[in-house]
C-alpha positions as CSV (number, residue, x, y, z in Angstrom):
1,M,-50.5,-13.8,-5.4
2,F,-50.0,-10.7,-7.6
3,R,-48.7,-8.8,-4.5
4,V,-46.3,-11.7,-3.6
5,S,-45.0,-11.7,-7.2
6,L,-44.4,-7.9,-7.1
7,I,-42.4,-8.3,-3.9
8,F,-40.4,-11.1,-5.4
9,L,-39.6,-9.1,-8.5
10,W,-38.6,-6.1,-6.3
11,L,-36.2,-8.3,-4.3
12,V,-34.7,-9.7,-7.5
13,Q,-34.2,-6.2,-8.9
14,C,-32.5,-5.1,-5.6
15,S,-30.2,-8.1,-5.7
16,L,-29.3,-7.3,-9.3
17,Q,-28.6,-3.7,-8.5
18,K,-26.3,-4.8,-5.6
19,L,-24.4,-7.1,-8.0
20,E,-24.3,-4.4,-10.7
21,T,-23.0,-1.6,-8.4
22,C,-20.4,-3.7,-6.6
23,A,-19.1,-6.2,-9.1
24,T,-15.7,-7.7,-8.3
25,V,-14.7,-8.1,-11.9
26,D,-13.5,-5.3,-14.2
27,E,-14.7,-6.0,-17.7
28,N,-12.0,-3.8,-19.1
29,E,-9.3,-5.9,-17.4
30,L,-7.5,-2.8,-16.1
31,L,-8.2,-3.7,-12.4
32,S,-7.6,-7.0,-10.6
33,P,-10.4,-8.8,-8.7
34,G,-8.7,-7.9,-5.4
35,Q,-8.6,-4.2,-6.4
36,M,-12.3,-4.3,-7.3
37,R,-13.1,-5.9,-3.9
38,M,-11.3,-2.9,-2.4
39,V,-13.5,-0.6,-4.4
40,C,-16.6,-2.4,-3.3
41,M,-15.5,-2.1,0.3
42,H,-15.0,1.7,-0.1
43,R,-18.5,2.0,-1.6
44,Q,-20.0,0.1,1.2
45,Q,-18.2,2.3,3.7
46,W,-19.5,5.5,2.0
47,L,-23.1,4.2,2.0
48,R,-22.8,3.2,5.6
49,D,-21.5,6.6,6.5
50,R,-24.3,8.2,4.6
51,D,-27.0,6.1,6.2
52,T,-25.6,6.6,9.7
53,H,-25.3,10.3,9.2
54,A,-21.6,10.6,9.9
55,S,-21.7,14.4,9.7
56,K,-25.2,14.9,11.1
57,A,-24.0,17.4,13.7
58,F,-22.5,19.5,11.0
59,V,-25.3,19.2,8.4
60,G,-28.1,19.9,10.8
61,H,-26.4,22.4,13.1
62,T,-24.2,24.6,10.9
63,S,-23.7,27.9,12.7
64,D,-24.7,31.1,11.0
65,L,-21.1,32.1,10.5
66,Q,-20.2,28.8,9.1
67,A,-23.1,28.8,6.7
68,A,-22.4,32.4,5.7
69,Y,-18.7,31.4,4.9
70,L,-19.8,28.5,2.7
71,R,-22.5,30.6,0.9
72,R,-19.9,33.4,0.3
73,I,-17.4,31.0,-1.2
74,E,-20.1,29.5,-3.5
75,L,-21.3,32.9,-4.6
76,C,-17.7,34.0,-5.2
77,T,-17.2,30.9,-7.4
78,R,-20.0,32.0,-9.6
79,E,-18.8,35.6,-9.9
80,N,-15.1,34.8,-9.9
81,C,-14.8,37.5,-7.2
82,V,-11.0,37.2,-6.9
83,R,-10.5,38.3,-10.5
84,D,-9.9,42.0,-9.5
85,A,-7.4,41.0,-6.8
86,R,-5.5,38.8,-9.3
87,R,-5.4,41.6,-11.8
88,K,-3.9,44.0,-9.2
89,K,-1.2,41.4,-8.6
90,R,-0.6,41.4,-12.4
91,T,-1.8,37.8,-12.6
92,A,-4.1,36.5,-15.3
93,S,-7.7,36.2,-14.1
94,K,-7.9,32.7,-15.4
95,S,-6.1,30.2,-13.2
96,I,-3.5,27.9,-14.8
97,R,-3.4,24.6,-13.0
98,K,0.0,23.0,-13.2
99,E,1.4,19.6,-12.2
100,I,2.7,20.3,-8.7
101,R,6.3,19.5,-9.6
102,M,6.0,22.1,-12.4
103,M,5.4,24.9,-9.9
104,S,8.1,27.4,-9.1
105,P,9.5,27.8,-5.5
106,E,7.5,31.0,-5.1
107,E,4.3,29.3,-6.3
108,L,4.9,26.4,-3.9
109,E,5.5,28.8,-1.1
110,D,2.3,30.7,-1.9
111,L,0.3,27.4,-2.1
112,G,1.6,26.3,1.3
113,R,0.8,29.7,2.8
114,A,-2.8,29.7,1.4
115,M,-3.5,26.2,2.6
116,N,-2.1,26.9,6.1
117,A,-4.2,30.1,6.2
118,L,-7.3,28.0,5.6
119,K,-6.2,25.5,8.2
120,S,-5.7,28.3,10.8
121,R,-8.8,30.4,10.0
122,V,-11.3,29.4,12.8
123,I,-15.1,29.8,12.3
124,D,-17.0,29.0,15.4
125,N,-14.6,26.4,16.7
126,I,-13.8,24.8,13.4
127,T,-11.2,25.8,10.7
128,A,-12.2,26.8,7.2
129,W,-10.2,23.9,5.9
130,D,-12.3,21.5,8.0
131,L,-15.5,23.1,6.9
132,H,-14.6,22.2,3.3
133,T,-13.8,18.6,4.5
134,L,-17.3,18.3,6.1
135,V,-18.9,19.4,2.9
136,H,-17.5,16.2,1.4
137,Y,-19.2,13.9,3.9
138,P,-21.8,11.5,2.3
139,D,-24.9,12.8,4.2
140,S,-23.9,16.4,3.2
141,A,-23.0,15.4,-0.4
142,P,-25.0,12.2,-1.2
143,G,-24.3,12.6,-4.9
144,A,-20.5,13.1,-4.7
145,H,-19.6,9.5,-5.4
146,W,-20.8,6.3,-7.1
147,G,-22.7,7.7,-10.0
148,P,-22.6,10.2,-12.9
149,A,-22.6,13.3,-10.6
150,F,-19.1,12.2,-9.3
151,L,-17.2,14.2,-11.9
152,P,-19.3,17.5,-11.9
153,W,-19.7,17.5,-8.1
154,H,-16.0,17.3,-7.6
155,R,-15.4,19.9,-10.3
156,E,-17.5,22.4,-8.4
157,F,-16.0,21.3,-5.1
158,L,-12.5,21.9,-6.3
159,R,-13.4,25.3,-7.8
160,Q,-14.9,26.4,-4.5
161,F,-11.8,25.3,-2.7
162,E,-9.6,27.1,-5.2
163,I,-11.6,30.3,-4.6
164,A,-11.1,29.8,-0.8
165,L,-7.4,29.5,-1.4
166,Q,-7.4,32.7,-3.5
167,T,-9.3,34.6,-0.9
168,E,-6.2,34.0,1.3
169,V,-3.5,34.4,-1.5
170,P,-5.0,35.8,-4.7
171,T,-2.3,34.6,-7.0
172,V,-2.6,30.9,-5.9
173,T,-3.8,28.2,-8.3
174,L,-4.7,24.7,-7.3
175,P,-2.1,22.2,-8.8
176,Y,-2.8,18.7,-9.8
177,W,-0.9,15.5,-9.0
178,D,-0.2,13.4,-12.1
179,S,0.3,10.0,-10.4
180,T,1.3,8.4,-13.7
181,L,4.7,10.1,-13.3
182,D,5.3,8.1,-10.1
183,Q,3.7,4.8,-11.3
184,G,6.2,2.2,-12.3
185,L,9.2,3.6,-10.4
186,P,11.3,0.8,-8.7
187,E,9.6,1.9,-5.4
188,E,6.8,4.4,-6.1
189,S,6.9,5.7,-2.5
190,D,10.4,6.9,-3.1
191,S,9.1,9.6,-5.4
192,V,10.4,13.1,-4.8
193,L,6.8,14.2,-4.3
194,W,7.0,12.9,-0.7
195,T,9.8,15.2,0.4
196,D,10.1,18.3,2.5
197,E,10.0,20.6,-0.5
198,L,6.7,19.3,-1.9
199,M,4.1,17.3,0.0
200,G,6.1,16.2,3.1
201,N,6.8,12.6,4.2
202,G,4.4,9.8,3.2
203,N,5.3,7.4,5.9
204,G,3.2,7.8,9.0
205,Y,2.5,11.1,10.7
206,V,3.2,14.0,8.4
207,K,6.1,15.7,10.2
208,T,7.9,17.4,7.3
209,G,6.9,19.8,4.5
210,P,4.3,22.6,4.4
211,F,1.6,20.5,6.1
212,K,3.6,19.1,9.0
213,D,1.8,18.5,12.3
214,W,-1.6,19.4,10.9
215,S,-4.4,18.4,13.3
216,T,-7.6,16.9,11.8
217,N,-11.3,17.5,12.7
218,V,-11.9,13.8,13.2
219,F,-10.0,10.7,14.3
220,M,-8.7,8.6,11.4
221,P,-11.2,5.8,10.7
222,L,-10.3,2.2,10.8
223,S,-7.1,2.9,12.9
224,Q,-6.1,0.7,15.8
225,V,-4.7,3.8,17.6
226,P,-6.4,7.2,18.0
227,V,-4.9,9.3,15.2
228,K,-6.0,12.9,15.0
229,R,-3.2,14.4,13.0
230,L,-2.4,14.2,9.3
231,Y,-1.2,10.7,8.5
232,R,-0.2,8.8,5.4
233,S,1.1,5.3,4.5
234,T,2.1,5.6,0.8
235,G,2.1,2.3,-1.1
236,G,1.4,0.4,2.1
237,R,-1.5,-1.8,1.1
238,E,-1.7,-4.9,-1.0
239,H,-4.4,-3.7,-3.4
240,D,-3.3,-0.1,-3.8
241,R,-2.6,1.3,-7.3
242,L,-1.5,4.5,-8.9
243,M,-2.9,5.5,-12.3
244,T,-1.0,4.4,-15.4
245,P,-0.5,5.9,-18.9
246,R,-2.7,3.1,-20.1
247,D,-5.5,4.2,-17.8
248,V,-5.2,7.7,-19.2
249,D,-5.5,6.5,-22.8
250,W,-8.5,4.5,-21.8
251,I,-10.2,7.4,-20.1
252,V,-9.6,10.0,-22.8
253,T,-10.7,7.7,-25.6
254,R,-14.2,6.9,-24.3
255,K,-17.0,7.7,-26.7
256,N,-19.7,8.8,-24.3
257,Y,-20.0,10.4,-20.9
258,S,-21.9,7.4,-19.5
259,Q,-18.8,5.3,-20.1
260,L,-17.1,7.2,-17.3
261,T,-19.9,6.8,-14.8
262,F,-20.0,4.2,-12.1
263,C,-23.4,2.5,-12.8
264,H,-22.4,2.0,-16.5
265,D,-18.7,1.3,-16.1
266,K,-16.9,1.2,-12.8
267,T,-13.4,1.6,-14.1
268,F,-12.8,5.4,-13.9
269,E,-14.1,6.0,-10.4
270,S,-12.5,2.7,-9.2
271,M,-9.1,3.9,-10.6
272,H,-9.5,7.1,-8.7
273,G,-10.4,5.3,-5.5
274,L,-7.3,3.0,-5.6
275,S,-5.0,6.0,-5.7
276,H,-6.8,7.1,-2.5
277,V,-5.9,3.7,-1.1
278,W,-2.2,4.1,-2.3
279,V,-1.7,7.3,-0.3
280,G,-3.4,5.8,2.7
281,G,-4.0,7.4,6.1
282,F,-6.9,9.8,5.9
283,M,-7.0,9.4,2.1
284,F,-7.9,5.7,2.6
285,V,-11.5,6.5,3.7
286,I,-13.3,8.6,1.1
287,R,-15.4,10.6,3.7
288,V,-12.4,12.1,5.5
289,S,-9.9,12.2,2.6
290,P,-10.0,16.0,2.2
291,N,-8.1,16.3,5.4
292,D,-5.0,15.6,3.3
293,P,-4.0,18.3,0.8
294,T,-3.1,15.4,-1.5
295,F,-6.9,14.9,-2.0
296,Y,-7.3,18.2,-3.9
297,M,-4.3,17.6,-6.1
298,H,-5.4,14.0,-6.9
299,H,-8.9,15.2,-7.7
300,A,-7.6,18.0,-9.9
301,F,-5.8,15.3,-11.9
302,V,-9.1,13.4,-12.2
303,D,-10.8,16.6,-13.3
304,Y,-8.0,17.2,-15.8
305,L,-8.5,13.7,-17.3
306,W,-12.2,14.3,-17.6
307,E,-11.5,17.6,-19.4
308,Q,-9.2,15.8,-21.8
309,F,-12.1,13.3,-22.5
310,R,-14.5,16.3,-23.0
311,R,-12.2,17.9,-25.6
312,N,-11.3,14.7,-27.3
313,S,-14.7,13.0,-27.5
314,Q,-17.4,15.6,-27.1
315,T,-18.6,18.7,-28.9
316,R,-19.1,21.9,-26.9
317,E,-22.8,21.1,-26.8
318,E,-22.4,17.5,-25.8
319,R,-20.1,18.5,-22.9
320,E,-23.1,20.3,-21.4
321,S,-25.8,17.9,-22.2
322,Q,-24.6,14.3,-22.2
323,W,-25.6,12.3,-19.1
324,A,-26.0,8.7,-18.1
325,K,-29.2,6.7,-18.5
326,K,-28.4,4.7,-15.4
327,T,-28.1,7.2,-12.5
328,C,-27.6,4.7,-9.7
329,N,-30.0,6.7,-7.4
330,D,-32.0,10.0,-7.3
331,N,-29.0,12.0,-6.1
332,H,-27.4,11.6,-9.5
333,G,-30.1,12.9,-11.7
334,F,-29.3,15.4,-14.4
335,D,-31.7,18.1,-13.0
336,V,-31.2,17.3,-9.3
337,Q,-29.7,19.7,-6.8
338,M,-26.0,19.2,-6.4
339,K,-26.2,19.0,-2.6
340,P,-25.1,20.8,-0.6
341,F,-24.6,23.5,-3.2
342,T,-27.4,25.5,-4.7
343,I,-26.7,24.5,-8.3
344,Q,-27.9,21.4,-10.2
345,N,-25.8,18.5,-11.3
346,R,-26.2,19.7,-15.0
347,D,-24.5,23.0,-14.0
348,G,-21.3,21.1,-13.2
349,L,-21.0,20.2,-17.0
350,S,-20.8,23.9,-18.0
351,N,-18.0,25.0,-20.3
352,Q,-17.7,28.1,-18.2
353,Y,-15.3,26.3,-15.8
354,T,-12.5,26.0,-18.3
355,D,-13.6,28.8,-20.6
356,E,-13.4,31.5,-17.9
357,W,-12.1,30.2,-14.6
358,Y,-9.2,27.8,-15.1
359,E,-7.3,25.6,-17.5
360,Y,-4.7,22.8,-17.2
361,Q,-1.1,23.1,-18.3
362,P,0.0,19.7,-19.6
363,V,3.3,18.1,-18.7
364,R,5.7,18.4,-21.6
365,H,7.3,15.0,-22.1
366,C,10.8,14.7,-23.4
367,T,11.6,13.6,-27.0
368,P,14.7,12.5,-28.9
369,D,14.9,16.1,-30.2
370,E,14.4,17.6,-26.8
371,P,15.6,15.0,-24.2
372,T,15.1,17.2,-21.1
373,C,12.2,17.9,-18.8
374,E,11.0,21.3,-17.5
375,S,11.1,20.6,-13.8
376,P,14.1,19.8,-11.5
377,Y,11.8,17.1,-10.0
378,Y,11.4,15.2,-13.3
379,W,13.9,13.1,-15.3
380,C,13.7,11.9,-18.9
381,D,13.2,8.2,-19.1
382,Q,14.7,7.6,-22.6
383,K,13.4,4.1,-22.7
384,L,9.8,5.4,-22.8
385,W,10.5,9.1,-23.8
386,R,8.5,10.3,-20.9
387,C,9.2,12.7,-18.1
388,R,8.9,10.9,-14.8
389,S,9.2,11.7,-11.1
390,K,12.7,11.7,-9.7
391,V,13.6,9.4,-6.8
392,V,14.7,10.7,-3.4
393,Y,18.2,10.3,-2.0
394,G,18.4,6.8,-0.5
395,G,15.6,5.6,-2.8
396,N,15.5,2.5,-5.0
397,C,16.7,3.2,-8.5
398,T,17.3,-0.4,-9.6
399,G,17.7,-0.8,-13.3
400,Y,18.4,2.9,-13.9
401,E,22.1,3.2,-13.3
402,G,23.6,5.9,-15.5
403,S,20.3,7.8,-15.8
404,S,19.3,11.0,-14.0
405,I,16.5,9.4,-12.0
406,C,17.9,10.4,-8.6
407,Y,17.1,13.8,-7.0
408,N,20.3,15.6,-5.8
409,S,22.1,12.2,-5.9
410,V,23.3,9.5,-8.3
411,C,22.1,6.0,-9.0
412,S,24.7,3.4,-7.9
413,K,24.0,-0.3,-7.3
414,G,20.3,0.3,-7.2
415,E,20.3,3.1,-4.7
416,C,20.4,6.9,-4.9
417,V,23.6,8.0,-3.2
418,V,25.9,11.0,-2.7
419,P,29.7,11.0,-2.6
420,P,31.4,10.2,0.7
421,R,32.8,13.7,1.0
422,V,29.2,15.1,0.8
423,R,28.0,12.7,3.5
424,S,30.9,13.7,5.7
425,A,30.2,17.4,5.2
426,M,26.5,16.9,6.0
427,K,27.4,15.2,9.3
428,S,29.9,17.9,10.2
429,R,27.2,20.5,9.8
430,M,24.9,18.7,12.1
431,E,27.6,18.0,14.7
432,E,28.5,21.7,14.8
433,E,24.9,22.5,15.7
434,T,24.9,20.0,18.6
435,V,25.6,21.0,22.2
436,P,25.1,18.1,24.6
437,W,23.3,18.5,27.9
438,N,25.5,18.3,31.0
439,D,23.4,16.3,33.3
440,V,21.5,13.5,31.5
441,V,20.0,10.1,31.7
442,W,20.3,7.6,28.9
443,T,17.7,5.6,27.1
444,K,17.6,3.5,23.9
445,T,15.9,3.6,20.6
446,M,16.6,1.9,17.3
447,F,16.3,2.4,13.5
448,L,14.6,-0.2,11.3
449,D,14.5,-0.5,7.5
450,A,11.7,-1.8,5.3
451,V,12.3,-5.5,6.2
452,G,12.7,-4.8,9.9
453,Q,16.5,-5.0,9.9
454,G,18.5,-2.5,12.0
455,I,20.1,0.5,10.3
456,D,23.7,0.7,11.5
457,D,24.8,3.9,9.7
458,E,26.6,6.8,11.4
459,M,24.4,9.3,9.5
460,A,21.2,8.0,11.1
461,H,20.3,10.5,13.9
462,V,17.7,11.7,16.3
463,V,17.1,15.4,17.2
464,I,16.0,15.7,20.8
465,T,14.1,18.8,21.8
466,D,13.5,19.6,25.5
467,L,9.9,20.9,25.5
468,D,10.5,22.9,28.6
469,T,13.5,24.9,27.3
470,N,13.2,24.3,23.5
471,H,16.9,23.4,23.6
472,T,17.9,20.7,21.0
473,T,20.7,18.3,20.6
474,T,21.4,15.6,18.0
475,V,22.5,12.1,18.7
476,F,23.9,9.8,16.0
477,S,24.1,6.1,15.5
478,F,27.6,4.6,16.2
479,G,27.4,2.7,13.0
480,S,28.0,-0.7,14.7
481,T,26.7,-2.6,17.7
482,S,27.8,-5.3,20.0
483,Y,25.8,-7.8,22.1
484,P,23.4,-7.2,23.8
485,E,22.7,-4.2,21.6
486,L,20.2,-4.8,18.8
487,P,21.4,-3.7,15.3
488,G,20.3,-0.1,14.7
489,T,20.5,0.9,18.4
490,V,20.9,4.6,19.1
491,Y,21.3,6.0,22.6
492,L,19.3,9.1,23.6
493,S,20.7,11.6,26.1
494,I,17.7,13.1,27.9
495,P,18.0,16.0,30.4
496,K,17.9,14.4,33.9
497,P,14.6,14.9,35.6
498,L,14.7,16.8,38.9
499,S,13.2,15.3,42.0
500,G,9.4,15.3,41.7
501,M,9.6,16.7,38.1
502,T,9.2,15.1,34.7
503,T,11.4,15.8,31.7
504,Q,9.4,16.0,28.4
505,V,11.2,15.7,25.1
506,L,10.2,15.6,21.4
507,L,12.1,13.3,19.1
508,E,12.6,13.6,15.3
509,A,14.4,10.8,13.7
510,R,16.0,10.7,10.3
511,D,17.7,7.8,8.5
512,Q,21.1,7.9,6.9
513,H,19.6,9.7,3.9
514,G,17.9,12.4,5.9
515,R,14.5,10.9,5.4
516,Y,11.8,11.0,8.2
517,C,11.3,7.9,10.3
518,Q,8.0,7.1,11.9
519,A,7.9,6.3,15.6
520,Q,6.3,3.2,17.0
521,C,5.8,2.7,20.8
522,F,5.2,-0.5,22.7
523,N,1.7,-0.8,24.1
524,T,2.1,-2.7,27.4
525,T,-1.7,-3.5,27.5
526,I,-1.9,-5.4,24.2
527,E,1.8,-6.1,24.1
528,R,2.5,-4.9,20.6
529,Y,4.0,-1.9,18.8
530,Q,1.8,0.8,17.5
531,V,2.3,4.1,15.6
532,C,2.8,6.9,18.1
533,Q,3.8,10.5,18.5
534,P,7.5,10.6,19.3
535,T,7.2,12.4,22.7
536,L,8.8,10.9,25.8
537,K,8.2,11.7,29.4
538,I,11.0,10.8,31.8
539,G,10.3,10.8,35.5
540,F,11.0,8.9,38.7
541,R,7.4,7.7,39.0
542,T,5.7,5.3,36.6
543,D,2.4,7.3,36.7
544,S,4.2,10.4,35.3
545,S,6.6,8.7,33.0
546,S,6.6,6.8,29.7
547,P,7.2,3.1,30.3
548,I,10.8,3.4,29.1
549,A,14.0,2.0,30.5
550,Y,16.6,4.6,31.4
551,T,19.8,4.9,33.4
552,H,22.2,7.5,34.8
553,S,25.2,5.3,34.0
554,M,26.8,5.5,30.6
555,S,28.5,2.1,31.2
556,S,25.2,0.4,32.0
557,R,23.1,1.8,29.1
558,R,24.0,-1.2,26.9
559,F,22.0,-3.4,29.1
560,L,18.7,-1.4,29.0
561,D,15.8,-3.6,27.9
562,V,18.0,-6.7,28.7
563,D,17.2,-9.4,31.2
564,L,20.5,-10.3,33.0
565,S,18.8,-12.6,35.4
566,L,18.7,-15.4,32.9
567,H,21.3,-18.0,31.7
568,P,23.7,-16.5,29.1
569,R,22.4,-19.0,26.5
570,Q,18.8,-17.8,26.9
571,P,17.8,-14.8,24.6
572,A,16.9,-12.0,26.9
573,V,17.0,-8.8,24.8
574,S,13.8,-6.8,23.9
575,P,13.4,-3.9,21.5
576,P,13.2,-0.6,23.3
577,Y,9.9,1.1,24.2
578,I,10.2,3.5,21.2
579,V,11.6,2.5,17.8
580,F,11.8,4.3,14.5
581,A,10.7,2.7,11.2
582,C,12.5,4.4,8.4
583,A,10.7,2.5,5.6
584,R,8.2,4.0,3.1
585,K,5.9,1.1,3.9
586,L,4.5,-0.2,7.1
587,V,6.9,-2.0,9.5
588,T,4.7,-4.3,11.6
589,S,4.8,-5.0,15.3
590,A,5.8,-8.6,14.6
591,M,8.8,-7.4,12.5
592,I,9.9,-5.2,15.4
593,M,9.5,-8.0,18.0
594,A,11.5,-10.3,15.8
595,T,14.6,-8.1,16.1
596,G,15.0,-9.2,19.7
597,E,14.1,-12.8,19.0
598,R,16.7,-13.1,16.2
599,L,19.5,-11.9,18.4
600,R,21.6,-14.7,19.9
601,P,24.3,-14.3,22.5
602,P,27.8,-15.1,21.2
603,V,29.5,-18.1,22.7
604,S,32.4,-16.8,24.7
605,T,35.8,-18.4,24.5
606,D,37.2,-16.4,27.5
607,E,38.8,-18.6,30.1
608,L,37.0,-17.2,33.1
609,V,33.4,-16.1,34.0
610,W,32.0,-14.0,36.9
611,F,29.1,-15.1,39.0
612,R,27.5,-13.7,42.2
613,V,27.5,-14.8,45.8
614,A,25.6,-13.0,48.6
615,V,27.7,-12.5,51.7
616,H,26.1,-11.0,54.8
617,R,28.8,-10.1,57.4
618,S,29.8,-7.5,60.0
619,P,31.3,-4.5,58.3
620,S,34.3,-4.7,60.7
621,Q,35.3,-8.2,59.6
622,N,38.4,-8.6,57.5
623,V,37.2,-11.5,55.4
624,Q,38.0,-13.1,52.1
625,I,36.1,-15.3,49.6
626,E,37.6,-18.3,48.0
627,A,36.4,-20.4,45.0
628,T,37.8,-23.8,44.3
629,P,36.6,-25.2,41.0
630,S,36.5,-28.8,39.8
631,V,38.8,-27.8,37.0
632,G,41.4,-25.0,36.9
633,E,43.1,-22.9,39.5
634,P,41.5,-21.7,42.8
635,W,40.6,-18.1,43.1
636,S,40.4,-15.8,46.1
637,S,39.9,-12.1,46.9
638,S,39.1,-9.8,49.8
639,I,35.3,-9.4,49.9
640,Q,35.8,-5.6,50.1
641,K,37.6,-5.7,46.7
642,A,35.2,-8.2,45.1
643,A,32.0,-6.6,46.3
644,S,29.6,-4.7,44.1
645,S,29.8,-0.9,44.3
646,F,26.0,-0.7,44.3
647,D,25.3,-3.5,46.9
648,P,28.2,-4.5,49.3
649,N,26.4,-7.7,50.1
650,I,26.9,-9.0,46.5
651,V,30.3,-10.4,45.8
652,F,31.6,-11.3,42.3
653,V,33.4,-14.6,42.1
654,Q,35.6,-15.9,39.3
655,A,35.4,-19.5,37.9
656,P,36.4,-21.4,34.7
657,N,34.1,-20.7,31.8
658,P,31.6,-23.6,31.4
659,E,31.4,-22.9,27.7
660,I,35.0,-24.2,27.4
661,N,34.5,-26.9,30.0
662,R,31.5,-28.6,28.4
663,G,31.0,-31.0,31.3
664,G,30.3,-28.0,33.4
665,V,32.2,-26.6,36.4
666,R,31.5,-27.3,40.0
667,V,32.7,-24.6,42.4
668,K,33.2,-24.9,46.1
669,V,32.9,-21.4,47.7
670,S,34.3,-20.6,51.2
671,I,34.5,-17.6,53.4
672,L,37.8,-16.9,55.2
673,E,38.9,-14.6,58.0
674,D,42.6,-13.9,58.3
675,G,43.3,-16.8,56.0
676,Q,41.2,-19.3,58.0
677,R,37.9,-20.8,56.8
678,I,35.0,-19.7,59.1
679,S,31.6,-21.3,59.7
680,C,28.7,-19.6,58.0
681,I,25.1,-20.3,57.4
682,V,24.8,-21.2,53.7
683,K,21.6,-21.1,51.8
684,C,20.8,-22.0,48.2
685,T,18.0,-20.3,46.2
686,A,16.4,-22.4,43.5
687,R,14.8,-21.1,40.2
688,D,11.4,-21.4,41.8
689,G,12.4,-19.2,44.7
690,S,12.6,-21.9,47.3
691,V,15.5,-21.7,49.7
692,K,17.3,-24.6,51.4
693,T,20.5,-25.1,53.5
694,C,23.4,-26.3,51.3
695,D,27.1,-26.9,51.5
696,G,28.4,-23.9,49.5
697,E,28.9,-25.7,46.2
698,V,27.4,-24.6,42.9
699,E,27.2,-26.0,39.4
700,L,27.8,-23.7,36.4
701,H,26.9,-25.3,33.1
702,S,26.6,-24.3,29.4
703,D,23.3,-26.1,29.4
704,P,20.7,-23.9,31.2
705,S,18.7,-27.0,32.3
706,R,21.8,-28.3,34.2
707,S,23.2,-25.1,35.7
708,E,22.3,-24.4,39.3
709,E,23.5,-20.8,39.0
710,D,22.1,-19.2,35.8
711,V,23.6,-15.7,36.3
712,F,27.2,-15.6,35.1
713,T,29.1,-13.6,32.5
714,T,32.5,-13.0,30.8
715,D,31.7,-9.3,30.4
716,A,33.2,-7.3,33.3
717,S,31.2,-4.2,32.3
718,A,28.0,-6.1,33.0
719,L,28.8,-6.8,36.7
720,P,27.1,-3.7,38.2
721,V,23.8,-4.8,36.7
722,L,24.2,-8.6,36.7
723,G,21.1,-10.3,38.0
724,W,18.8,-7.4,37.0
725,N,15.9,-7.5,34.5
726,M,16.2,-4.0,33.1
727,K,13.1,-4.0,31.0
728,G,10.6,-1.1,31.3
729,H,10.6,1.8,33.7
730,P,13.3,1.5,36.4
731,T,10.7,1.2,39.2
732,Q,9.6,-2.1,37.5
733,W,13.1,-3.7,37.3
734,R,13.5,-6.9,39.2
735,H,16.6,-8.4,40.8
736,R,17.2,-12.2,41.1
737,M,19.0,-13.5,44.2
738,P,22.3,-15.4,43.7
739,Y,22.1,-19.1,44.1
740,L,24.6,-19.1,47.0
741,S,24.0,-16.9,50.1
742,F,26.4,-16.8,53.2
743,T,25.6,-15.3,56.6
744,C,28.7,-15.1,58.7
């Protein structure tokens, strides 16, 4: 009985621990229940990764060279071994960590150079950057999260990473990202931080800035598509959240270190985690988040806030001795090894970090006496007397008209814009650099905004790079579309593939404001759009080509991805294989598909329509075709003149428009030779494909259910492709037989 009681008490204690460590309520009321549930999910993912040994191959099989590199970096951290190199460069031996937008152009360039050097330094088939990432895995660093070792572990991790950067460029210092400067903007993802000059784009694959096209050492977890390149989705989730000035006040005014640790108070680490969620992509999953340089700058800010607490609420002695009574688990003990480093958790509390190695430079906020900010990337919000991040050209500035919130632009009607003359000059420069190819095929793409609407702006453009020759050309939106074009349609001119060869091109799309647009491609297997790399293969065979519709005819390109074998009243337009989402947040597959579903054909008021008749005859015959409608005038023509230029057996016949004649139009079709009707075998092909002998009459009706011939049009430019379903690769296009067929 005593044994059973012990087991029962143990189970109760485990249950209480689970509730305590993953509560969904924030007692400080700084985080919503949904945000706390997101935190709990992240903790469970971390523990699952730890228990399943997500980096077992690395932890257990580190090569001698890899282990030597990491040992050397840790030893260098203790000795500050780059001090002499910094002195030779006339740089202070103590690093000054600035907010990234406070860095000079030269400092930003050096930072990008150092980070790219780590990303390109290979040590036994893995880069130095990726080695640091693997150190952050939970089975390598079981005390890095969810306990009191969280702050000192990351302090040491950041310092070692900073030393690694300085071994590449001695003058470099790790900056921090103060996310409170972005929080509260009309659209936080429009912050200037996510531009080419700073961190690169935040919507999808990182294709701009100093970290563009970075590969990663692992596929992005929780992704529906295999992503192994740096990827972000800033502000793209329901329960994401950036840190606020209120958060900062709460952190720096705590009275004891234990109030910042997860098992006593979940607020600080939870706030930190929700900023991970806000950046998205690799940052969303804690284990792999150091793949993104944003990780280091975000954690430098967390470290900065901790340092403010230390200076505000602790004596020098308390900074090195205060710890938490509840340590969550053995990995978070005061005297426990800070795995995988050789030091103990207590060593991460040392004053030596900020006494000797680095210090933080605060952001100087504006005041009524000094209403300016020290960075071109900040603006002074005089409502709050705070410096805040500027908003990019094209971004949302609602409520701030008349302020300096916009970067290299002005706020007008809730949007950051530039004068028309500047726009015109920008396009002229791009057009001057464009030399079109001589022999091309045409395909379609389209631009979409945040709500899935097409972007019809003549500044939206795509740069096409031939991967065989590296030759580039730029194509622009026409600024307007007409049926059956979807709003936002842009035509791509691709070098024509030679026989048996495949043309491969890389696309880079920018919206009317010059902002990067993320490609999404249609997955024919699951029939939905997914994020993709904007690379197209164009070939004559389906097995060597992207499943994309293309044509040699400029006049026919309007009808790509259109089914012209259906009745004009039936929607038959699909979005193209590849589309570009120019939003800062996720554009879903359903939103893309809806663009085609929303498009409705206009009701034509033209008096006449064209429909098709198949006529099989001897080439030497001098024959004519005649159409006698139930209303209106008869029509006739020589078959040679009315025949399709692509298929001489298809003849286009005119008749009154059934949209005007709501009762429908019945047409008697006859074949004549030298003005005399001749006897022909006449067949009629029904919708189900069945064929029967008939009398040469056909009903055209505005109601699809009452029309015998569905395929007719008032658009003469559609005649060459009338009856074709031009969706997908050209080898997959299908042609519908005319209702009437004559054999004479």
